[in-house]
ZAKE-481816 format. One record per atom (N, C-alpha, C, O, CB): x, y, z. Coordinates in steps of 0.05 Angstrom, whole numbers, plus 5000, padded with zeros to 4 digits. Glycine has a CB too. Layout:
BEGIN
XYZ;...
% end
This chain:
BEGIN
199218308632;196918198618;194418358625;194018428648;196517898626;192818418605;190518598609;188218448624;188018208623;189518698582;186618608638;184318508653;181718578638;181418808629;184318618682;179918388637;177318438624;175118358642;174918128651;177118288597;173318548649;170918498664;168518548646;168318758634;170818668690;166718348643;164418378626;161818368643;161518208661;164318158606;160018558637;157418558650;155218558629;155018748613;157118808669;153618348628;151418318609;148818358625;148718338649;151518058595;146618408610;144018428622;142118588604;143018718585;144218558649;139618588610;137618728594;137619028597;139019128615;134818618601;136219158580;136019458580;135019558607;133019448618;134319558558;136319758618;135319878643;136019738668;134919798689;132419908641;137719538667;138419378690;140519518708;141219418729;139419108683;141619748698;143519898714;146419848706;148219938720;143219838743;146819698684;149519628676;151319868671;153619878680;149419468650;150220078658;151820308652;152820448676;155220518679;150220498635;151020498695;151720638720;153720478736;155720578746;149220698737;153220218739;154920038754;157720028742;159720028756;153719758757;157820008715;160319988701;162120228706;164520208710;159919948671;160820468706;162320708712;163520708740;165820798744;160520958708;161920618759;162820618787;165220428790;167220498802;160520528806;164920188779;167119988781;169620088767;171820048777;166219718770;169220208744;171520318729;173020528745;175520528746;170520438702;171520698759;172820908775;174220788799;176520868805;170721108785;173020588812;174120478836;176720308830;178520298846;172120298850;176720178807;178919998800;180820118779;182819988771;177819738790;180220358770;182020488750;181920348723;184020318710;184820488760;179620258715;179320118689;178220308667;177020508673;177419878693;178720228642;177620368620;174720268615;174320018613;179420338594;172820448614;170020368610;169220398581;169220628570;168120538628;168620178568;167720188540;164720118539;163919888543;169419988522;163120318532;160220288532;159320178504;159020328485;158820558538;159019918503;158319798477;155519868467;155119888443;158619498479;153719898486;151019968478;150920248464;149420288445;149119968502;152620428474;152820688462;153820678433;153120848417;154620868479;155420478428;156520448400;154220388381;154120498359;158620228399;152420208389;150120148371;148320388369;147120428348;148619898382;148020538390;146420778389;147620988370;146221138357;146120898417;150320988368;151621168349;150921088321;150421268304;154621168353;150820828315;150120738289;147220818283;146620898260;150420428286;145420788303;142620868299;142421168294;140921248276;141020788324;143821328309;143721618305;144821698277;143621858263;145421768326;147021578269;148121628243;146121548221;146021678200;150821478239;144721328225;142721238206;140521438203;139621498180;141620958214;139521538225;137421748224;138421998209;136922108193;136621828253;140822078215;141922318202;142322278172;142322478157;144522398215;142522028164;142821968135;140221878123;140221768101;145021758131;138021928137;135321858127;135021568120;133621498100;134722038103;136321388135;136021108130;133920978148;133621058171;138720968134;132420788138;130520638153;131820378162;133920298152;127920588136;130520248182;131720008194;132019778173;133619598177;130119918217;130419788152;130619578131;132619648109;133019488090;127919518119;134019878112;136119948093;138719818102;140719958107;136420258090;138719558105;140919418118;143619468104;145619518118;140419118118;143719448078;146319478064;147619748069;150019768073;145919438034;145919958069;146920228073;147820268102;149820408108;144820438065;146320148121;147020168149;149620028155;151320118170;144820058167;150019798142;152619648145;154919818135;157019838149;152519388129;154619948112;156720128101;157320348121;159620428126;155920238074;155120468132;155420688150;156920598175;158720738185;152620798158;156220368186;157520268210;160620228207;162120268225;156319998219;161420168182;164220118177;165720378172;168220378173;164519938152;164320598169;165720848162;165521068183;166821268181;164520958137;163921028204;163721228225;165921168246;166820948249;160921228238;166721378260;168721348281;167421398308;166221608313;171021548277;167521198326;166421218352;168621218373;170421048371;164320988357;168521398392;170521408413;169321498439;167121598440;172821598404;170921468460;170021538487;172321698501;174621658494;169321288504;171521868520;173621998536;173521878565;171721718571;173222308536;175321968582;175521858609;173021928626;172521788646;178021958622;171522128618;169222208634;166722058624;164522088635;168722508631;167021888604;164821728595;163221848573;161121738565;163021668617;164122068562;162722198539;163122028514;165121908510;163622488535;161022028497;161021868473;161322058449;159822258447;158521688470;163121998430;163622168407;163022018381;164021788378;166422278408;161522138364;161022038337;162322218317;161522448314;157922008332;164422118304;165922278285;166822548297;166722758285;164322338260;167722528323;168722768337;166722938351;167423118365;170122928318;164122878347;162023038360;161022888385;160522648385;159623078340;160723038407;159722928432;156622878429;155123068426;160223118456;155922628428;153122548424;151922408448;150022258446;152822378398;153122448471;152422298495;149422318502;148222118510;154022398519;148222558498;145422598503;143722518479;141622398482;144822888511;144622588455;143022538431;142422238427;140322168417;144522638407;144322068434;143921778429;141921658449;141121418446;146521628431;141021808469;139021708488;136221798482;134321728496;139821798516;135921958461;133322068454;131421858442;132321648433;133522298436;128821928442;126721738434;127121608407;126821368403;124121868435;127821778387;128021668359;130221468357;130021278341;128421898340;132421508372;134621308371;133821058386;134320838377;137221438384;132621088410;131820858426;129920678411;129920438415;130520948452;128220788394;126220638380;127320458358;126020268350;124120818369;129820508349;130920348327;133520208333;134520058317;131220528303;134620258357;137320148362;137219838363;139219718355;138320258389;135119718374;135119428376;135019298348;136619118343;132719338392;133219368330;133319248303;135919298288;136819128273;130919338287;137019538291;139519588278;141819418289;143519318274;140319888281;141819378315;143919218328;143418918321;145218748327;143919258358;141118848310;140618568302;141718508275;141718268267;137618518303;142518708260;143718658233;146418528237;148218648249;144018928217;146718288227;149018128233;151718268227;153518268243;148917868218;151818388204;154318518195;154918768212;157318828217;154118598166;152918908222;153319128240;154419028266;156319148277;150619288244;153318818276;154218698301;157118608299;158718648317;152418468310;157818478276;160518388272;162518618272;164618598283;160718228246;161718838259;163419068257;163819198285;166119268292;162319278238;161719218300;161919338327;163619158345;165219268361;159219378339;163318898343;164918718360;167818748353;169518748371;164018418355;168518768327;171318818319;172419078331;174619078341;171518828289;170719288331;171619548342;171919528372;173819638383;169619768334;170119378385;170319358414;172819208422;174219288442;167819198425;173519008408;176018858414;178419028409;180419018425;176118598397;178419188388;180719368383;181019578405;183219638413;180319498355;178719688413;178819898434;179919788460;181219928476;176019998440;179619518465;180519398490;183319288489;184419208510;178619178498;184619288466;187219168463;189319288483;189719538483;188219198435;190519118499;192619208517;191819378540;193419488554;194619358501;189119388545;188119558567;186719388588;185919158582;186219768556;186519498612;184819378633;182119508630;181719738635;186019418662;180119338622;177519458614;175219328629;175319108639;177119428584;173019478630;170419378638;168519448616;168419678607;169519488666;166919258608;165019308585;162319198593;162118988606;166019178559;160219328584;157519238589;155919228563;156419378545;156019408610;154019038562;152419018538;150618778539;149518708560;154218998514;150218648516;148418418515;150018158510;149017948518;146418458492;152318188498;153817938491;156817958497;158417828484;153417878462;157418118517;160318158524;161517898533;163717828524;160618378545;160217758551;161317518564;160917268547;162017058553;160117478591;159317288526;158717058509;159917068482;160616868470;155717018507;160217318471;161217348443;163717518442;165817438431;159117468425;163517768453;165817958450;168217858465;170417838453;164918228460;167917788490;170117678507;169217438522;168717448546;171217898526;168917208508;168016958522;170016858543;169316698560;167516748501;172516958541;174516888561;175117108580;177317128592;177116798546;173117278585;173517508604;174317398631;173517178639;170917668606;175817558646;176717478672;174417458692;174417278709;178817668683;172517638689;170117638706;167717678689;167617848671;170317858728;165617518694;163117528679;160817568698;160317408716;162817268661;159217778693;156917838709;154417868691;154617948668;157318098726;152117788703;149517828690;147817988709;147017888730;148117558681;147318238702;145718418719;142918438710;142418488686;147018698720;141018388728;138218378720;136418538739;137418628760;137218088720;133918578732;131918708749;129218668735;129118608711;132519018753;127018708750;124418668738;124018878716;125219098717;122218698760;122318818697;121818998674;120619258684;121219468673;120018868653;118919248704;117719498715;119719678728;119719918725;115419428735;121519558743;123719708756;125519828736;126420058739;125219528775;126119678715;127919778694;126720008679;128120208673;128719558675;124119998674;122720218660;122720468678;123020688667;119820128653;122220428704;122120658722;124920798723;125121038724;121220578750;127020628724;129720748725;130320908700;131321128701;131820528728;129620798676;130020938651;128421188650;129321398640;129420758628;125921178660;124121418661;125421638677;125421868668;121321338673;126521578700;127721778717;130321888704;130822128706;128421658745;131821718691;134221808677;133521998655;134822208652;135821568665;131421938640;130522108618;129522378629;130122588616;128321978602;128122378651;127222628663;129522808670;129523048665;125422568688;131622688682;133922838690;135422948666;136623168668;135822668707;135322798644;136722888619;134923058601;135823148580;137622648604;132523108610;130723278594;129623138569;128823268550;132123518585;129522868570;128422708548;125522648553;124822538574;130022448543;123722728535;120822698539;119822428529;119222388505;119422928524;119522238548;118321978542;116721898567;117721918589;120521768535;114221808563;112621718585;113521448596;115021308582;109621708577;112721388620;113421128632;112320898615;113720708610;112321108661;109920928605;108620718589;110120668563;110520448554;105720778583;111020888551;112620868526;115220718532;116020538516;113321148515;116520788553;119020658560;118620368567;120220198558;120420798584;116520298582;115920028589;115519858564;116519638562;113520008607;113919968546;113319818521;115919788504;116419568493;111219968504;117519998504;120019988489;121919778500;123219628486;121420258489;122119758527;123919568540;122919288536;124619108532;124119628570;120319238536;119318968531;120018878503;120718648499;116218968535;119719058484;120518998456;123518948454;124418758441;119619218437;125019118468;128019078468;128718808479;130418668468;129319298485;127418728502;128018468514;127618248494;129218068491;126318428539;125318258481;124718038462;126818038439;127817828432;121818078450;127318268428;129218288405;132018198414;133418058400;129318568394;132818288438;135518228448;135917928453;138117818450;136118378473;133717798461;133917508467;133517328442;133917088444;131917438488;132817458420;132317298396;134017388372;133317338349;129317318388;136217518378;138017608356;139317358343;139817158357;140117798367;139817378317;141117168303;144017138313;145016918315;141117218273;145217358319;148017368330;148117548354;146917768354;150017458308;149517458375;149917628398;147417668415;147117878427;150817888390;145717468417;143317488433;144017498463;146017388472;141417258427;142217628478;142617638507;141917368519;139717258515;140817858519;143717258535;143216998547;144716968573;146817088577;143816768528;143616808591;145016738616;146516478612;145616298599;143016708639;148916468624;150516228623;151416148651;151316308670;153016278604;152315908654;153115798680;155515938692;155915948716;153715508678;157216058675;159716178686;159316478692;161316608700;161916138666;156916588688;156416858696;155616868726;154316688736;154216988678;156317088739;155317128766;152717298764;152817528754;157417278784;150517188772;147817308768;147217488792;147417408815;145617098764;146417738786;145617928807;142918048800;142718178779;147818148811;140918018816;138318138813;138318398829;138318398853;135917948822;138218628814;138518888827;135819018833;135719258840;140219068810;133618878829;130918998832;130619148859;129619368859;128718778830;131519018880;131119138907;133819228920;134019258944;129718948925;135819268902;138419348912;139019638904;138119718882;140619158903;140419778920;141420048912;143820018894;145019798892;142120218937;144520228880;146820228863;149320158879;151019998870;147220508850;149620268903;151920208920;152019918928;154219798929;151820388945;149719798933;149619518941;150519328918;151819128922;146819438951;149619408894;150419248870;153419268865;154719068861;148819338845;154419508867;157319558863;158919398884;160919278877;158019858865;158019408909;159419258930;159418958925;161418818930;158119318957;157118858915;156918568909;158918488887;160218288889;154118508900;159118658866;161018598844;163918608854;165518438848;160518788821;164518818869;167218848880;167918618899;170318538899;167519118894;166018518913;166518298932;167418048916;169317918924;164018238948;166017998894;166717768878;169517798865;171017598863;164617718856;170118038857;172818088845;175018058866;177017938860;172918368832;174618168889;176618148911;177017868920;179217798929;175818328934;174817708919;175017428928;177017268911;178217078921;172317298928;177317348886;179117208868;181917348867;183617248853;178017198841;
% end
């Protein structure tokens, strides 16, 4: 029987990094759901679509191929777009695009198919509430908005992405609002999630906390 670990939380809370660590330690397949929506956003830009071109974006989402390799690289129709999907133009539209109900439904279907028969760990906004409500382990990873913006700022600097701290902070605040007010798949805390505030924790401390809960069961 396959194992499913879900980690939800707001943008910049460290979900992606933590998920990779846990996947490596436990030999799990890491499916980056946020990257999937970023692929739709990138494809929309390349097809000169605006965020209000909902019907065309829905068609696009159903026809693109998104895949991952064991190293965590993201592929859009066979092209490695791991860095491209983190750039400013994609970040600015990914939240409204992921709010399109039909796009979300299509991505959820793809996420479930990718996980079939595998031991997986997935992170996103609605993994433990919509995609896999019966996940074996459910976590909600959080941090202050200022800390999350600083983390994203440092990540962008390392990746050579030119965005100021203030731009990122503003973007994350907008993302938080949009993510918590989506018609479908909104970000929310539930009683059966294990809540972890990582504001003052190192990556290693967060990973150890999650592994502790898994080993306890």
